[in-house]
N, C-alpha and C positions, 0 to 999 in steps of 0.2 A: 512468764515467754518473754526473750529479750527482745526487746524491738530491731527490726531489719532497719528503721530509717536511721539517720543522725541525727538528726536536732529534734526538738523538739518544736520548734517551728513547721516543719514538714510533716511532724506525727499531727498536730492539728490541723493544720490543713487537708490532710488525707481524712481527718475525719469531718470536717466540715466542709468539703469540699469535693469526695467523693466518695471514697468507702473506704475504712478502717476495719481491721480485724481483731477482735481480743480475746482468747481464750478462758473461759467461765467455768474451768475445770472444780474452782476453788467452791460453786455455790453446792446447795444441798440439792436435791432431788427425791420425791415418794410419787408413788402412783395408788393409786384406792380402785378397785375394780368391785364387782359383783353390784346385785341390784339395788339395793339399798346406800349405794357412793354417793347418790347426791342428797337425798333426806340427810344423810349422816351428818355429811359436812357443811351441811345448811344451818341445820343446827347447833353447830360451835366454831361459828364464826363468823364476821360482820358482812357479808356479802350475801345476798340472794343465790343461791347454788340451786335451789330444785325449778328454777324457771332457765337454768345453761342451756343451751343447746351445741350440739356437735360444731367443732369448726369455729368456737368463740369462747372467750376466756374472760376470768376477773381478775381484779388484784383485789385482795381482802387481810384482816387482819387476825390474829389470835389471840385474844387481850382474857387479863385477870379478872375478878373478882369486880375490882375496883376499876377498872376499865382500860387499866395500863396494858401498854404492846407488852407481849412474850413474844412476837415473832410477825413477821408480815410475809406475804405468798403473794406469787402467781396461779390461777387454777384454769387448769386447760384443760376442756371439753374434746376430748380424743376421738369421743363416741363410744370405741368400749374401755376405756378407763379415763380418771382426772388423773392428767398429772400436773403434781406440785413443784413448782421449784421454788427457793428461799436461799436469804444468806444462810451462811454456814451457823451463824449467831444464832439463829432463831430455828435450826433446824430438830433439837433435839426437843423442842418444847411441842413442836407438832407431833415428829414421834412417839411422847409421851402422852401428848393428848389422845391422839387416835388409838393408842394402843390399851389405854383407859377406860375409853368411853365405847368404844366399839362390840363390848358382850351385848352380844343379844340381836344384833344386827349382823345383816347378810353382806358383809363387807371382807374385802381382803387388803392387806397391807402390803406391801412391795417395794426394798430400797431399789433407788435407781441410782443413788449419787456414785457407784464405783462403775455402775451399768450403762449410763449413758455422759455422752459427750456434751457440750454446749459451748458453741460459739455463738458471738455476736458481732455481724456488720453493722457500722454506725457510720453515717452517712446518706446525704441525701443519694447516691446508686447503690443504696448498700440493696435494693429492689430488685434491679436490673442483676448485680451481680450475683443476687440469690437465684436468678431464673423464676421469682414471685409473682408471676403476672396473675394466676389465683389466687394470691391470699388477698381477703378484704381489708378495708381502709383501716377498720379499727385496730385501737389497741386490743391485744391478747387476742384477735383475730388469727386462728392455726390452719393450715395445712398438708399434709401428708403429700412426698412429693420425692424426687429420685436428681440423686446431684453427682453426675457422671455414675459411678456402677454402687452407690449405697444411697438407701433410702433414709429420708430425713425428713422431722419436720419442721415447718416452717411460723413462726410467732413472729407477728406486728409488735415492735416496741414503737418508741416515744423518737428515738431514734435511727430505727432502721428493721432490721429483721433479728432475728436471734434463731439460731439453728443447731437442731436434738439430732443426735447419732447414736447409735451403739458405742460403746467407748471404742473400738477396736477398729469401728472408720471412720474414729475422728480425725487421723493422722490424712487418708486417702479422701475424705470431704474438705477438708483445711488445703487440700493443694488445687481441687480443682475449687476453689472459693477465689485464690491468689490465682489461680490460671486466668479467670474471669475479670481480676483487674483489681480484686482486694489486696491491700497494703497490710501489713502486722504491725501493730502497735501496741506500745506498752499498758500496760495499767494505771501507770497516771494519768495517760494522756484521755484514757478513757473517763478519768475522775475528772478532771478536768471539762470535759462538756459535760457531763451529770452537771456539777455545780450549777455552770454558767445553766442549765437547763434548770434548776432550784428545787431537782428533784433529792429529796433525805435517802439514805442507806440506813436500813438496821444493822446497830452494832458499833457504826458508827453515828450520826446522825439523830437514829431514834434506840431507846431501849424500851425496859421495863420501868422506867419513871414515866414515859411520855405518853400522854392522851391521843388518838387521833388527830380530832378538833383543834389541839396543840400544833401539830405539826402541820396543818391543812389538806387533811387527808378524808376528809369525811366525803368530798363528792367522788373522790378517785374507791375512796376503801368501805365505805359505809350503805348499807340500805337501811333506810327509816322506815319501808314498807313490810318487812320482812318478818317474819315470828319473834321468838328468843331465841339468846342465844348468851354464853356466861359476858357478862360485862355492859349489856346494853343496858340496863338503868340510868348507869353511869352518864355513856355517852348521851342518850336520848335526854337524862336532865339537863346540861352542860348544853347541846345544841336548842333546846326548848325553851329554856328560862336562865341560862349562865352566860358569862363571857370568858372564856378563856385568861389565864394568867398568865398565859405564854404562847405567845408566834414564833412560829418559824420563819427565820428574815434571812435575807440575805446583808453582805456586807465590803462594803469598798473598803478595804484598808490602806493606810497609807505607805503600809510596808506588808513583808511576809510574816507572819506567826504561826508559833503552833499549834496543833489542835488539844485544849483544853485553858489557852490563856483569857484568864478570866475577862471580864469586859462592865466596864465602869460607868456608869454616869452619875456625874460628879464621885461619891464618893460609895454611892450604893454598887454592890455587883447586880447585872442584871440580868446576866448569864455566862456562857463560854463557850470559846468559838467550838467548832466538831469538826468542819471541812474547812480547808484550804488548800486554792489554788493559784496558781498566777497565769493569768489571760493573757495569749500575745493582743485579744481587743482591749481587756478591760482592767490589765493590771493584779496584783493581788486582789482575790477577792475571797468570801467565806461564808459560809453557814451556821447559824445558829438560833439555839431558844432561847430569844427573848423577854422578861417582861414587857409586860402589854406599856409600861410608861417609856418602853422606850422604843418610841413610835418611828412609822419611814419618815426619814427627812434629818433623821437627828443623829447627831455624831458623838460618841461614844468613846472612850478609852478603852485600848485594847496591849493590855499589859503596860509595860515602862516606858516604853520605844511609838508604839503608834497609835493612830485613831481610825477610828470607823464610821462611815456615815453607815446610816441603817437604811434597807434599800426593800421592796417588796418584790417579791418573786415570779416569773423567774426574770434572769438582769435585763437576758433581753431577748 
């Protein structure tokens, strides 16, 4: 979606002082129904799903046997179904897992990527714009509601509210949100506030070479009290006995660089830039998984012409 605002500064202001609207049509969506849906999914992913209650949700990861991430996802308990929302880069792996292992379980899989629209409201005014007075305070809390003439699902996020609806209702819902004060912004502006908040994105900062703890995801994505799941042994061993060789860090850059730019500590490569943005408040910033030798406070080389200060996340 092309931004309706003329400058990046205006977009940033909408997202940080008001309410920006971003279309998330590119994300993947699946749903699980059937009496065994919680038990089944609980046994496949890193989070405790059996104790999940309607109106709430959890962030989780799907792992390989070696504990590396095949996808991440939000699991939303809507009462009659579990709605899974993920980056498109991880959608096929989730779909394959469900199709492969649901045999013998009373679970039905439903494709919702094309059947549902997904809009993000980002900013301090997001809840007012969404009319989300009944929405719980915690991330992934969800509630069914009406926007204009359309049924929607409102979901609390770290930066605002996500709105799910039937695909054919998306334009009507968008119009209602814009009339309530949202301002449509581009994906690049939304990426900027994501990077500032230090949230890694699967397919950009995360892939099938990353263990959750390396990306600082244990607290958000992993239950250490649940039963077995694929990859649990590696995740538990690293948590209780080991130290990750890499950590997700912020980079305060001296100049904007391209994703994929190598990062050097002395003459040794310690990582590569994954996300880059230019913040009106902070200047050029980025995210990277860097080796633990590149500790917060150290200065490393980014490509041929830039340096980067390694910092803890979030940036502010």
